[in-house]
C-alpha angles and dihedrals in degrees: 000000000000098000131018131200126179106198131204091260089064093252123139115220117199119196111201131196100235105358101067127232124331126201110202119194129170133203125174091355091304117117124209123195124203119188133209115192144152092286092054099046108284111128092228140009089228113085113193102173142018130193138166116215128211091269093055095255115145114224118205122195114200135177088264105037152319126287133191120206112203123189112237127189119229113197117193116209113206131202092034097109133224103333116213100168140011134198131184112247105185132319097302102025140077131187117217124196110212139173086259098049141271118338124194112207115199126187117224137165089272095049135266121338122201120212119184114222125199127327108271102149124228100358111208103177142009125209132178115203127212091269091056097252114148113225120196124204112203143170089265104041143285123332134183132206109233124172091339093310128108110230126192114232120223109235094174113232090000097051093121097045121136106254110203099162140019129196135168118261128209111273095032101290130121134246113218122200119204099176 
């Protein structure tokens, strides 16, 4: 190692001169090493400096440039289903279109809660128009969310069409894409 940094999370960072950046962690007397290098996004395999800032970011100076590593949290939500589309629904809420229907995800102090709404099967796309109406494109046609219920729209001879995309049309209508 060319440079060493022991951060506040008890991780050892090793900057090498030719083999990139190593993150060394140990648990139960077993060390694991993860490497970042030119082939995985580092601008150079030669690390010349390492620093941890007050926010816990790790700064890496290389022969080609400067990098900042920021810790991000990834929170898996289970029992939602196979998610094909998502749409924001207010500051603390997300709608997810799944193969099992519409799911409303709400953030609370205890985490995210999933509530299944209606029974539109195999949702492929979600679209909110200028009036705030939520349109749902599904494997069996066009649906609309009305008063907390999912309602199937009659499209005449194409009522059961596969709706993969929805966009607004001039004059207030909708464009539907079926692939």
